[in-house]
C-alpha positions in Angstrom: -14.8 111.2 218.1 -14.4 114.4 218.8 -17.6 113.9 221.0 -16.7 111.9 223.2 -12.9 113.9 223.6 -15.0 117.1 224.2 -17.2 115.0 227.1 -14.3 113.5 228.4 -13.1 117.1 228.3 -15.8 118.7 231.1 -15.8 115.8 232.9 -12.7 116.2 233.6 -13.5 119.8 234.5 -16.1 119.3 236.3 -13.4 117.7 238.5 -10.8 119.9 238.9 -13.1 122.3 239.5 -14.4 119.9 242.4 -11.1 119.8 243.9 -10.5 123.5 243.7 -13.1 123.9 245.3 -11.9 120.7 248.2 -9.1 122.4 248.0 -10.0 125.8 249.0 -11.0 125.0 252.1 -8.8 122.8 252.8 -6.1 125.8 253.0 -9.2 127.8 254.9 -8.7 124.8 257.9 -4.9 124.7 257.5 -5.2 128.1 258.0 -7.2 128.4 261.2 -4.8 125.2 262.5 -3.2 128.1 265.4 -6.9 127.9 266.6 -7.8 124.9 266.6 -4.2 123.9 268.6 -5.7 126.9 271.4 -9.2 124.4 271.4 -6.9 121.5 271.9 -4.5 122.2 274.5 -7.6 124.2 276.3 -9.5 120.5 276.2 -6.0 118.7 277.4 -5.4 120.5 280.5 -8.8 120.3 281.2 -8.6 116.4 281.4 -11.9 115.2 281.8 -13.2 111.6 283.2 -16.2 110.2 280.8 -19.6 111.6 282.1 -17.6 114.6 283.3 -16.4 116.5 280.9 -18.9 119.6 281.3 -15.9 122.7 280.1 -14.9 119.7 276.7 -17.8 119.6 275.9 -19.1 122.9 276.1 -16.0 124.5 274.5 -17.1 122.4 271.6 -20.3 123.2 271.7 -19.1 127.0 271.5 -17.2 126.1 269.4 -20.0 125.0 266.5 -22.4 127.7 267.5 -20.2 130.2 266.6 -20.2 128.3 263.0 -23.4 128.1 262.7 -24.4 124.6 264.1 -27.8 124.5 265.8 -27.1 122.4 268.8 -29.3 119.7 271.0 -27.8 119.2 273.6 -28.0 116.5 277.0 -29.3 113.8 273.9 -29.8 110.1 275.0 -30.3 111.2 279.1 -26.7 112.5 278.5 -25.3 115.6 279.9 -22.4 115.6 278.2 -23.8 114.2 274.6 -24.5 116.8 272.0 -25.2 116.9 267.9 -24.7 119.3 266.3 -26.2 120.3 262.9 -26.0 122.3 260.1 -28.3 122.0 256.5 -31.3 119.9 256.1 -32.4 117.2 254.0 -30.5 114.4 252.5 -27.5 113.3 252.9 -26.5 113.3 256.1 -22.4 113.0 256.9 -22.4 112.5 260.8 -18.2 113.2 262.5 -17.6 111.7 265.5 -16.2 113.2 268.2 -14.5 112.1 271.8 -13.3 113.9 274.9 -13.2 112.3 277.9 -9.3 111.3 279.7 -8.7 108.6 281.4 -7.5 109.0 285.2 -5.2 108.4 287.2 -2.5 110.1 283.9 -1.7 113.4 284.8 1.6 114.5 282.7 3.3 117.9 281.6 4.2 118.0 278.1 7.4 117.0 279.0 9.6 113.8 277.3 10.6 112.6 280.4 7.6 111.1 283.4 6.5 113.6 286.2 3.4 112.5 287.4 3.0 108.6 289.4 -1.2 109.3 289.3 -3.2 112.3 289.7 -7.1 112.6 288.1 -6.4 112.1 285.2 -4.5 113.0 281.2 -5.4 112.3 278.0 -3.4 109.3 277.0 -5.9 108.1 274.0 -5.7 112.1 272.7 -9.0 112.4 273.1 -8.3 116.2 272.8 -7.3 115.5 269.0 -10.5 113.6 268.1 -12.6 115.8 269.5 -11.4 119.0 268.2 -10.3 118.0 264.7 -13.9 115.8 263.9 -15.7 119.7 265.4 -12.2 121.2 262.9 -13.7 118.9 260.2 -17.4 119.3 260.8 -16.7 122.9 260.5 -15.0 122.7 256.5 -17.9 120.5 255.7 -20.2 123.2 256.8 -18.7 125.9 254.9 -18.8 124.1 251.5 -22.2 123.4 251.3 -22.6 127.0 252.3 -20.3 127.6 249.9 -21.1 125.8 247.0 -25.2 126.0 248.2 -25.4 121.8 248.1 -27.9 120.0 249.9 -27.6 117.5 252.6 -27.0 117.9 256.7 -23.9 118.3 258.3 -23.7 116.4 261.9 -21.1 116.4 264.7 -21.9 114.0 267.3 -20.2 115.0 271.1 -20.0 112.1 272.5 -18.2 111.0 276.0 -16.9 108.3 277.6 -16.0 105.9 275.3 -13.0 104.9 278.0 -15.0 102.1 278.8 -18.5 104.3 279.5 -19.4 103.1 276.1 -21.3 107.0 275.5 -21.8 105.4 271.5 -24.0 102.8 272.6 -26.7 104.9 274.0 -26.4 106.9 271.6 -27.3 104.3 269.6 -29.8 102.7 271.2 -31.7 105.8 270.9 -31.8 106.2 267.2 -29.7 109.0 267.4 -28.1 107.6 264.1 -30.7 106.3 262.3 -31.0 109.1 260.0 -27.2 109.0 258.8 -26.2 107.7 255.7 -22.2 107.5 256.5 -20.6 108.5 260.3 -16.7 109.3 259.7 -13.9 109.3 262.4 -10.6 109.6 263.9 -7.8 108.0 266.4 -5.4 110.0 267.9 -1.8 107.0 266.9 1.5 106.8 266.4 1.1 106.1 262.6 -0.3 108.0 259.8 -2.6 104.6 259.0 -6.5 103.8 257.1 -5.9 100.0 256.9 -8.3 98.0 258.6 -7.1 96.2 262.5 -9.9 94.8 264.4 -12.1 96.3 267.2 -12.8 94.0 270.4 -15.8 93.4 271.6 -16.0 94.5 274.8 -18.4 93.4 278.3 -17.1 95.6 281.5 -19.0 95.2 285.1 -18.0 96.5 289.2 -18.4 93.5 290.9 -19.0 94.5 294.7 -19.2 92.1 297.6 -20.9 92.7 301.2 -19.5 91.0 304.6 -19.0 91.2 308.1 -17.0 94.1 310.0 -15.3 93.1 313.1 -11.8 93.3 314.6 -9.3 91.4 312.0 -7.9 89.8 315.7 -9.7 90.1 318.4 -12.9 88.6 316.8 -11.9 87.2 313.7 -14.8 84.7 313.4 -17.2 87.0 313.9 -15.9 88.9 310.2 -16.4 87.8 306.6 -14.5 89.5 304.6 -15.6 91.0 301.1 -11.6 91.1 300.2 -12.1 87.6 300.5 -15.0 87.5 297.8 -12.4 90.0 295.5 -9.7 87.8 295.5 -11.7 84.7 295.8 -13.4 85.2 292.3 -9.5 87.1 290.7 -8.6 82.8 291.9 -11.5 81.7 289.9 -11.5 84.2 287.0 -7.1 83.7 286.7 -7.7 80.0 286.5 -10.7 80.5 284.0 -7.8 81.8 281.7 -6.6 78.8 281.0 -9.0 77.2 279.0 -10.6 80.4 277.1 -9.8 81.1 272.7 -6.1 82.3 272.6 -8.1 85.9 271.6 -9.7 86.4 274.4 -8.9 88.9 276.6 -9.7 89.9 280.4 -8.6 92.5 282.8 -9.2 94.1 286.5 -8.6 96.0 289.0 -9.1 95.7 292.6 -10.7 99.3 293.3 -12.0 98.7 296.4 -10.3 96.3 299.4 -10.8 97.6 302.9 -9.9 100.5 305.1 -7.3 98.7 307.5 -5.6 95.8 307.8 -6.8 95.5 311.3 -11.0 95.8 310.0 -12.3 93.1 308.6 -14.0 94.9 304.8 -17.4 95.5 304.5 -17.5 96.2 301.1 -14.6 95.4 298.6 -15.1 96.2 295.0 -13.4 94.8 291.1 -14.0 96.1 288.1 -13.6 93.7 285.4 -13.6 93.8 281.6 -14.2 90.6 278.9 -13.0 91.3 275.4 -12.6 88.9 272.3 -13.3 90.1 268.8 -17.4 88.1 268.1 -19.6 89.8 270.9 -21.4 86.1 271.0 -17.6 84.6 273.0 -17.9 87.8 275.1 -21.5 87.3 276.1 -20.3 84.1 277.2 -16.8 84.8 278.4 -18.4 87.8 280.7 -21.6 84.6 282.2 -18.4 82.4 282.8 -17.2 85.7 284.6 -20.2 86.8 286.0 -20.3 82.6 287.7 -17.2 82.6 289.5 -17.9 85.9 291.9 -21.2 83.9 292.2 -18.8 80.6 293.9 -16.7 83.4 294.8 -19.4 84.8 297.3 -20.6 81.3 298.5 -17.3 80.0 299.4 -16.4 83.1 301.5 -20.0 83.7 303.2 -20.5 86.9 301.8 -23.1 88.7 299.3 -22.3 90.4 295.7 -24.4 92.3 293.2 -23.2 93.7 290.2 -23.5 96.4 287.8 -23.3 96.6 284.5 -20.8 100.1 283.3 -19.7 99.1 279.6 -20.9 96.9 277.1 -19.7 97.8 273.3 -20.2 95.6 269.5 -17.0 94.4 267.7 -16.6 97.0 264.7 -17.8 96.2 261.2 -15.7 97.8 257.7 -16.9 98.8 254.6 -14.4 98.0 252.6 -15.1 100.6 249.8 -15.7 103.3 252.1 -12.6 102.3 254.5 -9.7 102.2 251.2 -11.6 105.5 250.2 -10.5 107.0 253.6 -6.9 105.3 253.0 -7.1 107.6 249.3 -7.9 110.3 250.9 -5.6 110.1 254.0 -3.0 109.7 251.4 -3.4 112.5 249.6 -3.3 115.2 252.9 -0.2 113.5 253.4 1.7 113.7 257.2 4.2 116.5 258.4 7.8 116.7 259.1 9.1 117.2 262.8 10.5 121.0 264.0 14.3 120.3 265.3 13.0 121.1 268.3 10.5 118.1 268.0 12.2 115.8 266.6 14.5 115.9 269.8 11.7 115.4 272.1 10.7 113.1 269.9 14.0 111.1 270.0 13.5 111.0 274.2 10.4 109.9 274.5 11.4 106.8 271.6 14.1 106.3 274.2 12.2 106.0 277.4 10.2 103.4 275.4 14.2 101.6 274.4 13.3 102.0 271.3 15.0 103.7 268.0 12.9 106.8 266.2 11.7 106.5 263.5 9.7 108.5 261.6 8.9 107.0 258.0 4.3 106.8 258.7 4.9 110.0 260.5 6.2 111.8 256.9 4.7 109.4 254.9 1.4 106.9 255.6 1.0 103.1 256.4 0.0 101.4 252.9 -3.8 100.2 253.2 -3.7 96.1 254.5 -5.6 94.3 256.7 -4.9 93.0 259.9 -6.2 90.2 262.1 -4.0 91.7 265.5 -6.9 92.5 268.1 -6.4 95.5 270.0 -8.9 97.2 272.3 -12.6 98.3 272.5 -14.5 101.0 271.1 -17.9 101.8 271.6 -17.6 103.4 267.6 -18.5 99.3 267.1 -22.1 99.8 267.6 -22.6 102.9 265.6 -20.4 101.0 263.0 -23.7 97.9 263.0 -26.1 100.9 262.4 -24.7 102.9 259.6 -21.2 102.5 257.3 -18.7 103.5 259.0 -14.9 104.7 258.2 -11.9 106.0 260.6 -8.5 106.3 260.4 -5.7 106.9 262.3 -3.4 109.6 262.9 0.3 110.8 264.2 -0.3 112.1 267.1 1.7 110.8 268.9 6.1 109.5 269.0 6.6 106.3 267.3 6.1 102.7 269.2 3.9 105.1 271.7 1.2 102.7 273.1 -1.7 104.1 274.1 -2.8 105.1 277.5 0.8 106.2 278.9 2.2 108.5 280.3 4.6 108.8 277.5 0.6 109.7 275.4 0.0 112.0 277.6 3.1 114.5 277.1 3.3 113.6 272.6 -0.5 114.8 273.2 0.1 118.2 274.4 3.1 119.7 271.4 2.6 120.6 268.6 3.0 117.2 267.5 0.1 116.7 268.7 -1.0 118.9 266.8 0.1 118.5 264.1 -1.3 114.9 263.7 -4.0 116.4 264.1 -4.5 118.0 261.0 -3.4 115.9 259.5 -6.6 114.0 260.5 -9.1 117.5 260.8 -8.1 117.8 256.1 -8.9 113.9 255.5 -12.1 113.5 257.8 -13.4 117.2 256.2 -12.7 116.0 252.2 -14.1 112.6 252.7 -16.9 114.2 253.9 -17.1 116.8 250.8 -16.4 114.1 248.7 -19.4 112.5 250.2 -22.1 114.7 249.1 -20.5 115.4 245.8 -21.0 111.3 244.8 -24.5 110.3 245.3 -23.4 107.1 243.3 -20.4 106.4 246.2 -22.9 107.0 249.1 -24.9 104.6 247.4 -22.8 101.6 246.5 -21.7 102.2 250.2 -24.7 101.4 251.4 -25.1 98.0 249.8 -22.0 96.8 250.3 -23.1 98.0 254.0 -26.1 95.5 253.7 -23.9 92.8 252.5 -21.4 92.5 255.3 -23.8 94.0 258.2 -26.6 91.1 256.5 -29.4 91.8 256.0 -31.5 89.9 259.2 -29.4 92.0 261.3 -31.1 92.9 264.7 -29.3 95.3 267.0 -29.4 94.4 270.6 -27.4 96.6 272.7 -24.8 94.6 275.3 -26.4 96.6 277.7 -29.1 95.7 276.9 -31.8 98.2 278.9 -29.8 99.9 281.7 -29.5 103.9 282.0 -26.2 105.3 281.3 -23.9 105.1 283.7 -22.9 108.3 284.4 -20.9 107.8 288.1 -18.6 105.4 286.9 -16.0 107.5 287.0 -17.2 108.2 291.2 
């Protein structure tokens, strides 16, 4: 009995010592919040689109190199992709970082809309994403250095998440083959780490080629490429009646001609198809291709298409995801200052909502939702290695992603505070993973059970090269 009591005391003290070490690193991370806030806002000001994030990528690389990381640039044939590595041997823990902006969403950090377009804006918070992940990787590095533990921490600089499928090329290149567990996060309007599906996605640009002619003087000589696009869109819109309820199809006409009196000899439409499963996405996309072929035949034009993106759905490992939730609850939320609250109330008003900060100041309880959301190329990573993520309240509650309100909040201290919640949660989880071999083994076992032993990775992009000019 005395021996059992002594053993429990030793285990308790050992655990307490580990927690103290974690707390020390988290306090150091917290003390650098202004430094990381400056980095995030610098990237916010760059607002570089997918595969064009030269300054954003370089800034994160420089930050990591100064902290002793070895930088491998231009991985997977992508100039703005990189891997920053510290340590040697196993285990290897990866943290994912993103930094691309969205087109046409420039906006100042103000609670009212001041832009009707522009080059780009961080409407999905990737400036915060990349910075918080970098901060977490540095914190885990400091922990390994201080404790003398063996292992490797890697920060994956992942460009072009917004439609460019950067991580798919990185996964296809085998860059995650030596990783034991990968961690990520995303900007959001609440603090949460529950399970919410991310849809598989295939996207392509369909290009129609016709014959130019004077639209009034010689219309019979022309064949309108725009007619091809519009005929295709009409057929796909009729197809919506005959797909599953949870299928999503969206498009934009990116080129439609130059002048009304000139029959367009070139037109282009950009399509996304999404579903909870990649198999259904493939079936829907094939039907979209057939609609394009029929449209070309019917309008006397020709058509080709270029695959732009293709991502798997997101695979969750419950044991690992619940650990992320537990750590998010330990870190907790944050409170608005009076100035931040005034800003947030104005943003909420623009969304026709009442401001509620329940899950800014706290954390939403763990839950499993079947409500479909967007897509992410993290999905491909999640089929290669056990992966867990969270969302942090970097936006005003009720804010939709890809909105001017998201851009605005991301350029303020609200975004920075949420970013630090994410950074600390990732760092705490990373440190624990290096300390707990038994937990890592359990995660690997559950991962294989969830994924299936017979799984074979086949990228939806096939063997195409990275679409480096898809934003041009």
